Residue, then its C-alpha position, 0 to 999 in steps of 0.5 A: x287327104x281331105x283337101x287338095x290345093x291345086x296349082x294350075x299349069x299354064x299351056x305354053x305354046x298352044x295355038x289353033x293353027x300354024x298360021x294363026x295371027x294371034x301369037x300370044x301363048x301366055x297362060x292365065x294368071x291369078x287362078x287359085x282355088x281349093x277343091x275339097x276331096x271329101x265333097x261328093x261333087x269332087x269324088x271323081x278326083x279320088x280315082x286315077x283317071x277321074x276329072x272334073x271342071x271347076x271355075x273354068x279349069x279342067x282338073x284331072x287325076x292321072x293314071x299314076x295318081x298325079x293331079x293336073x289342071x288346065x285353064x279352059x280358054x274360050x275362043 
């Protein structure tokens, strides 16, 4: 596989603390990009357990070889 298109998984139900006044747990929208797995900058994704950060998204390959992605939310 030379190119992987990754869907971003929204983090639902995440918040800083139980008494946080912000109850918005919706995930990001309109996050869509492609990572070329043949590019050396993305080589970490060729190994189970590897990860990288691209476009404000943490993209990882799990120990079983599944790709996952999570949008970084800045406080």
